[in-house]
Every structure is written in structure tokens, then in C-alpha cells.
C-alpha positions as CSV (number, residue, x, y, z in Angstrom):
1,M,0.0,0.0,0.0
2,I,2.9,2.4,0.7
3,R,3.9,2.1,-3.0
4,V,0.5,3.1,-4.1
5,A,0.7,6.1,-1.7
6,V,4.0,7.1,-3.2
7,V,2.6,7.0,-6.7
8,V,-0.4,9.0,-5.6
9,F,1.9,11.6,-4.0
10,A,3.9,11.8,-7.2
11,I,0.8,12.3,-9.3
12,L,-0.5,15.0,-7.0
13,A,2.8,16.8,-7.1
14,V,2.7,17.0,-10.9
15,L,-0.9,18.1,-11.2
16,P,-0.5,21.9,-10.5
17,L,2.1,22.0,-13.3
18,L,-0.5,20.9,-15.8
19,G,-2.6,24.0,-15.4
20,L,-5.4,22.5,-13.3
21,P,-8.4,24.8,-13.1
22,D,-8.8,26.8,-9.9
23,Y,-12.0,25.0,-8.9
24,F,-10.3,21.6,-9.0
25,M,-7.3,23.0,-7.3
26,H,-9.6,24.1,-4.5
27,L,-11.3,20.7,-4.2
28,G,-7.9,19.0,-4.2
29,I,-6.5,21.2,-1.4
30,A,-9.7,20.7,0.7
31,T,-9.6,17.0,0.1
32,M,-5.9,16.6,1.1
33,L,-6.4,18.6,4.3
34,I,-9.6,16.7,5.3
35,A,-7.8,13.5,4.5
36,L,-5.0,14.4,6.9
37,S,-7.6,14.9,9.7
38,C,-9.4,11.7,8.8
39,T,-6.1,9.8,8.7
40,G,-5.3,11.1,12.2
41,W,-8.7,10.0,13.5
42,A,-8.3,6.6,12.0
43,L,-5.0,6.0,13.7
44,M,-6.7,5.7,17.0
45,G,-10.2,4.7,15.7
46,R,-9.0,1.4,14.2
47,F,-7.7,0.3,17.6
48,G,-11.1,0.8,19.3
49,L,-10.5,4.4,20.6
50,V,-13.5,6.1,19.1
51,S,-13.5,9.9,19.5
52,F,-16.2,12.3,18.6
53,G,-14.2,15.3,19.9
54,H,-11.5,15.9,17.3
55,G,-13.3,19.1,16.4
56,A,-12.0,20.4,19.8
57,F,-8.4,19.9,18.8
58,I,-9.0,21.5,15.4
59,G,-10.7,24.5,16.9
60,I,-7.9,25.0,19.5
61,A,-5.2,24.9,16.9
62,A,-6.9,27.0,14.3
63,Y,-8.0,29.8,16.7
64,T,-4.7,29.8,18.5
65,M,-2.9,30.4,15.2
66,A,-5.3,33.1,14.0
67,L,-5.3,35.0,17.3
68,L,-1.5,34.9,17.6
69,W,-1.4,36.5,14.1
70,N,-4.1,39.0,14.5
71,D,-3.4,40.2,18.1
72,V,0.3,39.5,18.6
73,G,1.6,39.6,15.0
74,L,3.2,36.2,15.3
75,S,3.6,34.6,11.9
76,P,1.3,31.5,11.2
77,W,4.5,29.6,10.5
78,I,5.1,29.9,14.3
79,G,1.4,30.0,15.3
80,L,0.7,26.8,13.5
81,P,3.0,24.6,15.6
82,A,2.1,26.5,18.7
83,G,-1.6,25.8,18.0
84,V,-1.0,22.2,17.3
85,S,1.1,21.9,20.4
86,L,-1.8,23.4,22.5
87,A,-4.3,21.0,20.9
88,V,-2.0,18.0,21.7
89,A,-1.8,19.3,25.3
90,A,-5.6,19.6,25.5
91,A,-5.8,16.0,24.2
92,A,-3.4,14.9,26.9
93,L,-5.5,16.6,29.6
94,L,-8.6,14.9,28.3
95,A,-7.2,11.5,27.6
96,Y,-4.9,10.8,30.6
97,P,-7.7,10.8,33.2
98,C,-9.9,8.7,31.0
99,F,-7.2,6.1,30.4
100,R,-6.2,6.0,34.0
101,L,-9.8,5.6,35.2
102,R,-10.5,3.0,32.5
103,V,-13.1,5.1,30.7
104,V,-13.5,3.1,27.5
105,G,-15.9,2.4,24.7
106,H,-19.1,4.4,24.5
107,Y,-18.2,6.3,27.7
108,F,-14.9,7.6,26.2
109,A,-16.8,8.6,23.0
110,L,-19.3,10.6,25.1
111,V,-16.5,12.3,27.0
112,T,-14.8,13.4,23.8
113,L,-18.2,14.5,22.4
114,A,-18.6,16.8,25.4
115,A,-15.1,18.2,25.0
116,G,-15.8,19.2,21.4
117,E,-19.0,21.0,22.4
118,I,-17.2,22.7,25.3
119,V,-14.6,24.1,23.0
120,R,-17.2,25.3,20.5
121,I,-19.2,27.0,23.2
122,L,-16.1,28.6,24.6
123,I,-15.2,30.0,21.2
124,V,-18.7,31.5,20.9
125,A,-18.5,32.9,24.4
126,L,-15.2,34.7,23.8
127,R,-16.8,36.7,21.0
128,D,-14.7,39.8,21.8
129,Y,-11.6,37.9,20.7
130,T,-12.9,35.2,18.4
131,G,-15.8,36.9,16.7
132,G,-18.2,34.4,18.3
133,S,-20.7,32.7,16.0
134,L,-20.0,35.3,13.3
135,G,-16.5,34.0,12.9
136,M,-13.2,35.8,12.3
137,T,-10.8,36.5,9.4
138,P,-7.0,36.4,9.7
139,R,-5.5,39.8,9.0
140,L,-4.5,40.1,5.3
141,A,-0.9,40.9,4.5
142,P,-0.5,41.0,0.7
143,D,2.9,42.6,1.0
144,H,4.1,39.8,3.3
145,A,2.3,36.8,1.8
146,V,5.0,34.3,2.6
147,A,5.4,35.3,6.3
148,A,1.6,35.4,6.6
149,M,1.1,32.0,4.9
150,Q,-1.3,33.6,2.5
151,F,-0.5,31.9,-0.8
152,G,-2.4,31.3,-4.0
153,K,-4.0,28.0,-4.7
154,Q,-0.8,26.5,-6.3
155,G,1.3,27.5,-3.3
156,F,-1.2,26.0,-0.8
157,W,-1.4,22.9,-2.9
158,W,2.2,22.1,-2.0
159,I,1.6,22.8,1.7
160,A,-1.5,20.6,1.7
161,L,0.4,17.8,-0.2
162,I,3.3,17.8,2.3
163,A,0.9,17.8,5.2
164,W,-1.0,14.9,3.7
165,G,2.3,13.1,3.1
166,I,3.2,13.5,6.8
167,G,-0.1,11.8,7.8
168,I,0.6,8.9,5.4
169,F,4.1,8.5,6.7
170,A,2.9,8.5,10.3
171,W,0.4,5.7,9.4
172,W,3.2,3.7,7.7
173,R,5.6,4.1,10.7
174,I,2.9,3.0,13.2
175,D,2.0,0.0,11.1
176,R,5.6,-1.1,11.1
177,S,6.1,-0.6,14.8
178,M,5.5,-2.8,17.8
179,S,3.0,-0.2,19.0
180,A,0.5,-1.4,16.4
181,R,0.6,-4.9,17.8
182,A,0.4,-3.6,21.3
183,L,-2.6,-1.4,20.5
184,S,-4.3,-4.3,18.8
185,A,-3.8,-6.4,21.9
186,I,-5.2,-3.6,24.1
187,G,-8.2,-3.3,21.8
188,E,-9.0,-7.0,22.3
189,D,-8.4,-7.1,26.1
190,E,-6.7,-4.4,28.2
191,D,-6.2,-6.7,31.2
192,A,-4.6,-9.4,29.2
193,A,-2.4,-6.9,27.4
194,A,-1.3,-5.4,30.7
195,A,-0.6,-9.0,32.1
196,I,2.0,-9.6,29.3
197,G,3.8,-6.4,30.0
198,I,2.2,-3.9,27.6
199,R,2.1,-0.4,29.1
200,V,-1.5,0.2,28.3
201,T,-1.9,3.9,29.3
202,R,1.4,4.9,27.6
203,E,0.5,3.2,24.3
204,K,-3.0,4.7,24.3
205,M,-1.7,8.1,25.2
206,A,0.9,8.1,22.4
207,I,-1.6,7.2,19.6
208,T,-4.2,9.6,20.9
209,L,-1.7,12.5,21.0
210,L,-0.5,11.7,17.5
211,S,-4.1,11.4,16.2
212,A,-5.0,14.8,17.8
213,G,-1.9,16.5,16.4
214,L,-2.5,15.3,12.8
215,A,-6.2,16.3,12.9
216,A,-5.3,19.7,14.4
217,L,-2.7,20.2,11.7
218,G,-5.2,19.5,8.9
219,G,-7.9,21.6,10.4
220,A,-5.7,24.6,11.1
221,L,-4.2,24.6,7.6
222,G,-7.8,24.4,6.2
223,A,-8.7,27.5,8.2
224,Q,-5.6,29.3,7.0
225,Y,-6.3,28.3,3.4
226,R,-9.9,29.7,3.5
227,L,-8.9,32.7,5.6
228,Y,-12.0,32.4,7.7
229,L,-12.7,30.7,11.0
230,N,-16.1,29.8,12.4
231,P,-16.9,27.7,15.5
232,E,-19.6,25.7,13.6
233,T,-17.1,24.4,11.1
234,L,-14.0,24.2,13.2
235,A,-15.2,22.8,16.5
236,G,-18.0,20.8,18.0
237,I,-19.9,17.8,16.7
238,G,-20.3,19.0,13.1
239,V,-16.6,18.8,12.0
240,S,-16.0,15.7,14.3
241,L,-18.8,13.9,12.5
242,Q,-17.4,14.8,9.1
243,I,-14.0,13.4,10.1
244,V,-15.5,10.2,11.5
245,F,-17.7,9.8,8.4
246,G,-14.7,10.3,6.1
247,A,-12.6,7.7,7.9
248,L,-15.3,5.1,8.1
249,A,-16.6,5.7,4.5
250,G,-13.1,5.2,3.0
251,G,-12.0,2.5,5.4
252,M,-10.2,3.2,8.6
253,Y,-8.2,0.0,8.5
254,S,-6.4,0.9,5.2
255,M,-3.6,3.5,4.8
256,L,-5.4,5.2,1.9
257,G,-8.9,4.5,3.2
258,P,-9.3,7.9,5.0
259,T,-8.1,9.7,1.9
260,V,-10.7,7.9,-0.3
261,G,-13.3,8.8,2.3
262,A,-12.2,12.4,2.4
263,A,-12.5,12.6,-1.4
264,F,-16.0,11.0,-1.1
265,T,-16.9,13.5,1.6
266,T,-15.7,16.5,-0.4
267,A,-17.7,15.4,-3.5
268,L,-20.8,14.8,-1.3
269,E,-20.4,18.2,0.2
270,E,-20.2,19.9,-3.2
271,V,-23.3,18.0,-4.4
272,L,-25.3,19.0,-1.2
273,R,-24.2,22.6,-1.6
274,V,-25.4,22.7,-5.2
275,A,-28.6,20.8,-4.5
276,F,-29.7,22.6,-1.3
277,G,-27.8,25.8,-1.1
278,T,-29.1,27.7,1.9
279,A,-32.6,26.1,1.6
280,F,-31.9,23.3,4.0
281,I,-29.1,24.3,6.4
282,G,-29.1,21.0,8.3
283,A,-28.9,18.8,5.2
284,A,-25.2,17.9,5.5
285,P,-25.2,16.7,9.1
286,L,-28.4,14.8,8.6
287,I,-27.1,13.0,5.5
288,Y,-23.7,12.4,7.0
289,G,-25.5,10.7,10.0
290,I,-27.7,8.5,7.8
291,L,-24.8,7.5,5.6
292,L,-22.6,6.8,8.6
293,V,-25.2,4.3,9.9
294,L,-25.5,2.7,6.4
295,F,-21.7,2.3,6.1
296,I,-21.4,0.8,9.5
297,Q,-24.2,-1.6,8.7
298,F,-23.3,-2.6,5.2
299,L,-19.7,-1.5,4.6
300,P,-18.0,-1.8,8.0
301,R,-14.5,-1.8,6.3
302,G,-15.3,1.1,4.0
303,I,-15.0,1.6,0.3
304,V,-11.3,0.5,0.2
305,G,-12.1,-2.6,2.3
306,W,-15.0,-3.5,0.0
307,F,-12.7,-3.4,-3.0
308,D,-10.0,-5.4,-1.3
309,R,-12.6,-8.1,-0.4
310,R,-13.9,-8.2,-4.0
311,R,-10.4,-8.5,-5.3
């Protein structure tokens, strides 16, 4: 699978040089950044650690980067790692007590769901700084576009591609490590895994922090690319559900499954936008929820898993 990923990376690297239309460039950038967040979620989801709170980590990273730029004048090149680090720290504060107290399964999912909503509500409450539900726009700096990370579509294509490559590389490294086997054992039976010497809390913490960091990186870059931040699209259940749906639809047990799911999600989003516009505001979450149930019921290993089984 890693060879296929390398070929896909090479093809994507060449596409901007072929004069791809701006609309398809936009879809490609959005897909790669969503794919990164979906890949991050799948890293822990495939081992039984189901989170509905990754929107919290995305919101923390994106708003930290934007506020540091708008209020302090700190370049997004510095604000981005600072925001991702803060998101990882938040994930640690959330996950460590859960893992120590053996909060697992549905209970862990509910805790993460609550965390995502808390971050969304906090962003809305701090409207004097974040713009609240109206959102905020990073300060434009056309004379310092490189320092402000405000490129055109071609420039951001390369950034999105490199970020997506980091996510794929992280998946490949985890797959080749002993941690993957340890986490598989933990997913089967934590007590048995601990009995044979596996450090359960440490392994679960490591994969959770990596997952949160990758999701936060993808979400923060997406906010910087669009130059607009809104709590409804960067925190809470909405973005978390989109990430979960993308990972499950594509196949969270395959390296490229989340990427395929992200492409499917982006295409579905465009179809819904054209079909409903502003006539049915809740159409996307409703359809995501219905499709999520259908995929779990009929395609539990996602699109890639279905093709593998057919082959």
C-alpha cells in the first residue's frame, strides 16, 4: 500500500504544473487537508479508541494560530506549531484521566463529544476575541504573503500535499512498529495486554496525541487556506462527525482509506451545496449521519475494504 501512496503523492505533485483549473485545485486542497484529519482520527479509531471530539483539537489549533497572528503579529509559521502543540496538550489533559480511570468504549466517546462542544461554546462565548458565532478572518498581509502563509492555490497545494504526506508517513511508521501490535492487543483485552507487559496507558496516550496532532494540523491549515474561522465548522460535533464519516466511509483499516473517504466527503459536500444551497441548512449533518449508519451496517470496512474483499 505504501507504493500506491508514493505513486499518488507523485501524481498529485505534478498536477499543479499541468494548469489545473482553480476550482479543481480548491477541491484537491480541501480533500488533502480533510484526508489528513481523517487519517489522524483513523490512527486511533482502528484500535477501538472512538473519539467524537476531534473538532475540539482542530478548533484550538486554528483559533490559536489566528489569534496569535491578529493580536500579537506572530507569523502563522510559528502560530501553527504553537496551536497544534496546544491542541495536543488539550488531548493529553482529556485522555490521561480517561485512560487511568478505565473510561473506555461508549463512555470515552461521550467524554470526547462533550469536549468538542465545550470548545465550540467557549469560542462563541469569547466573542470579543474570536468573533463568536460570526467567525473571524485572519488579518490580510498582501505585502508579506509568505510570512503570513497567504499563498495562492498553487502554493497552498504544495503545503497541503506535504501535510497529507506527513499523515501517510505516520500511518506507515505506526504500522511497522510494535505499538500497532500492542494497541491491537489492548483493543482486544486491556487486562490481558497489561498482564503480558504492555504499558496500556502509555500506548493509548501516544496514539491519541499523534491522532489529535494530525487532525489539528489538517484543520488549522484548512482554516488558514480559507482565511475564515467559524466555530460551527472548526469545533463541535459537526466537524467531528465529518471526520468520523470520512474515515469510516473510506475504510479506517487501510492506509489510503481515509483519503478515499475524504474525497467522497468533499464530493458529497459539493453535491449538497449545489442541491440545497441555503434552503436546507441541516442537510449535510443529517445526510452524514444517515450514511454513517449505512456504512457501519453494510460496509464496515469502508470503500477500500470492500474493493479489497472483492479482489
